[in-house]
C-alpha positions in Angstrom: 29.0 49.2 95.6 30.2 52.1 93.5 30.9 49.9 90.6 27.3 48.3 90.9 25.8 51.8 90.7 27.9 52.6 87.8 26.9 49.5 85.9 23.1 49.7 86.8 22.2 51.8 83.6 24.3 49.5 81.4 26.8 52.0 80.0 28.6 51.1 76.9 31.8 52.7 78.3 32.9 53.1 81.8 35.8 55.4 83.2 37.8 54.0 86.1 40.2 56.5 87.4 42.8 55.0 89.8 40.0 52.9 91.3 42.3 50.7 93.4 44.9 53.2 94.5 43.9 53.4 98.2 44.0 49.5 98.6 46.8 47.4 99.8 48.7 45.3 97.2 46.9 41.9 97.7 43.4 43.3 97.9 44.0 45.6 94.9 45.2 42.7 92.8 42.1 40.7 93.9 39.6 43.4 93.2 41.2 44.4 89.8 40.7 40.8 88.5 37.2 40.6 89.9 36.3 44.0 88.2 37.8 42.7 84.9 35.7 39.5 85.2 32.5 41.5 85.8 33.1 43.9 82.9 33.9 40.9 80.5 30.8 39.1 81.6 28.6 42.2 80.9 30.3 43.2 77.8 31.3 46.6 79.0 34.2 48.4 77.8 36.2 50.5 80.2 39.0 53.0 80.2 41.3 52.5 83.3 43.6 55.3 84.3 46.5 54.0 86.5 50.2 54.6 87.2 50.7 50.9 88.2 52.1 49.0 85.3 51.4 45.6 86.9 47.7 46.6 87.3 47.6 47.9 83.7 48.9 44.7 82.3 46.8 42.4 84.4 43.5 44.1 83.7 43.7 45.5 80.2 43.4 44.2 76.8 44.9 47.3 75.3 47.3 49.8 77.0 48.3 53.4 76.1 51.6 54.8 77.3 51.7 58.6 77.6 54.7 60.9 77.9 54.1 64.5 78.8 50.6 64.2 77.5 51.5 62.6 74.2 50.5 59.0 73.3 53.7 57.0 72.7 52.2 53.6 71.9 48.7 52.0 72.1 49.0 48.3 72.0 48.5 44.9 73.9 50.4 44.5 77.1 52.4 41.7 75.3 53.5 44.0 72.6 54.3 47.0 74.8 56.8 44.7 76.6 58.3 42.7 73.7 57.8 45.3 70.7 58.1 48.7 72.1 58.0 51.4 69.3 60.0 54.2 71.0 63.0 54.3 73.4 60.7 55.8 76.1 58.3 52.9 76.0 61.2 50.5 76.0 62.8 51.9 79.1 59.6 52.7 80.9 58.0 49.2 80.6 59.5 46.4 82.6 62.8 47.9 83.8 64.3 48.1 80.4 67.8 49.4 79.8 70.1 49.8 76.7 73.6 48.6 75.8 75.4 49.9 72.7 76.0 47.5 69.8 76.9 47.4 66.1 74.4 45.9 63.5 76.3 42.9 61.9 73.4 41.8 59.8 69.6 42.6 59.5 69.0 40.0 62.4 72.2 40.3 64.5 74.1 42.8 66.5 77.6 42.7 68.0 78.0 43.9 71.6 80.2 43.6 74.5 78.0 40.6 75.5 78.9 38.9 72.2 77.0 38.4 69.0 73.3 38.6 69.7 71.0 36.8 67.1 67.4 37.8 66.9 64.5 36.6 64.9 63.4 39.8 63.3 65.2 41.7 60.4 65.9 45.5 60.7 66.3 47.7 57.6 69.2 49.8 58.7 72.6 49.5 56.9 75.0 47.0 58.6 77.8 48.4 60.5 75.7 51.1 62.1 75.5 51.9 65.9 72.4 50.7 67.7 71.0 50.6 71.2 69.9 47.2 72.2 67.1 46.9 74.7 67.7 44.4 77.5 65.6 43.5 80.5 66.7 41.7 83.7 64.9 38.4 82.5 67.1 38.5 79.3 70.3 37.8 81.3 70.3 34.1 82.3 72.3 32.5 84.9 74.7 30.1 82.9 77.5 28.5 85.2 79.3 27.1 82.2 79.3 30.3 80.1 82.6 31.9 79.2 80.9 35.3 79.8 81.4 36.3 83.3 80.2 39.3 85.4 80.7 40.3 89.0 77.9 40.7 91.4 78.0 44.2 92.8 74.5 44.3 94.3 71.5 42.2 95.0 67.9 42.5 96.1 66.0 39.5 97.4 62.4 39.3 96.0 61.3 36.0 97.3 61.2 33.4 94.4 64.0 35.4 92.6 66.9 37.7 93.3 67.5 40.8 91.2 71.3 41.1 90.8 73.3 44.1 89.7 76.2 42.7 87.6 79.4 44.4 86.4 81.1 43.3 83.1 84.9 43.2 82.8 84.5 46.5 80.7 82.9 48.2 83.6 79.3 48.3 82.2 76.6 47.2 84.6 73.5 45.1 84.0 70.6 43.8 85.9 69.5 40.2 86.0 66.8 38.1 87.7 68.1 34.7 88.9 66.0 32.1 90.9 66.6 32.8 94.5 68.0 29.3 95.3 71.1 30.6 93.3 72.3 32.7 96.1 75.3 34.5 94.7 77.1 36.9 97.1 78.4 40.3 96.4 81.9 40.1 94.8 81.3 36.7 93.2 81.9 36.2 89.6 79.0 34.3 87.7 78.5 33.0 84.3 75.7 34.6 82.2 74.3 34.4 78.7 71.7 36.6 77.0 68.4 34.9 76.1 66.9 37.7 74.0 65.7 36.2 70.8 63.2 38.9 70.1 65.9 41.7 69.8 64.5 45.2 70.1 66.9 47.8 68.5 66.9 51.6 68.2 69.3 53.6 66.1 71.9 55.0 68.5 70.8 58.5 68.3 67.7 57.4 70.3 65.5 59.7 68.2 64.3 57.2 65.7 61.8 54.5 66.6 62.9 50.8 65.7 61.8 49.6 62.4 60.2 46.5 63.6 59.1 44.4 60.6 55.5 43.7 59.9 54.0 40.1 60.6 53.5 37.6 57.8 49.9 38.7 57.8 50.7 42.2 56.5 50.3 45.7 58.1 50.2 45.6 61.9 46.9 46.9 63.2 45.9 48.1 66.6 42.2 48.1 67.7 40.2 48.5 70.9 38.8 45.5 72.7 36.3 44.9 75.5 
C-alpha cells in the first residue's frame, strides 16, 4: 500500500530505506522481487538502502559499497563480486579472504596452493608480493588432487556444506562443497583452486588492484533503471 501511494504521482526517482527489514526471509525475498518488477514495468528508478548483500544483489542493477561514509565502489553486482576495486570491497562482498602469493608473470601467481593462472594481466613487476582474493566457491572438491587439506570445521547449509580447511602449512581456508560429499572433521580431502578470474592486490593492502580494461576501452559505470 505504501509503495502504491509513493508511485501514484509517478516520481522519476524513489527512495527505499530498508523497506523489507522487518519481514521474514522468505517474504522479504518474494516482495523484493515483486517491487523490482513493478519499478521496472513503470520505468521508475529507485535508490535502495540496505545492509543485506543478498537483497542488494537480487534487486539492484548498480550497487554502491560504502565504508565509513566513503563510496568504495559503484558497479554492477557481478563486477562487485568478481572485480572488486579495493581490498575492503573484496573482503566485504561474498565472504572473501586473502592468501599471500608472489607474482610469477602478469597473469599468474605462486602460492601455497600452487601456481594460480588467471585470464587478466597485472602491471606490477614480477616477483613482488601480492594478496590473492579467494572465496569459498573458488576451492573445489577434487578427490584425485595432490593438494590435500584437513577438515577442521563444517556448517551444513542444505544443498551445500561450508567447510573450514587447514593446509599442511597451517593456513586455513573456507570451501563450499555439495552436501552429498559429507566429509567429517579430521578427514583429509583433495582440493583444487578454480579461480580463473584472479583478483590481486599489492601485499601492502593500500593500493587497489590494477585490473586491466576490457577490449572495448576504458571501463565506464553508469546508472540504470
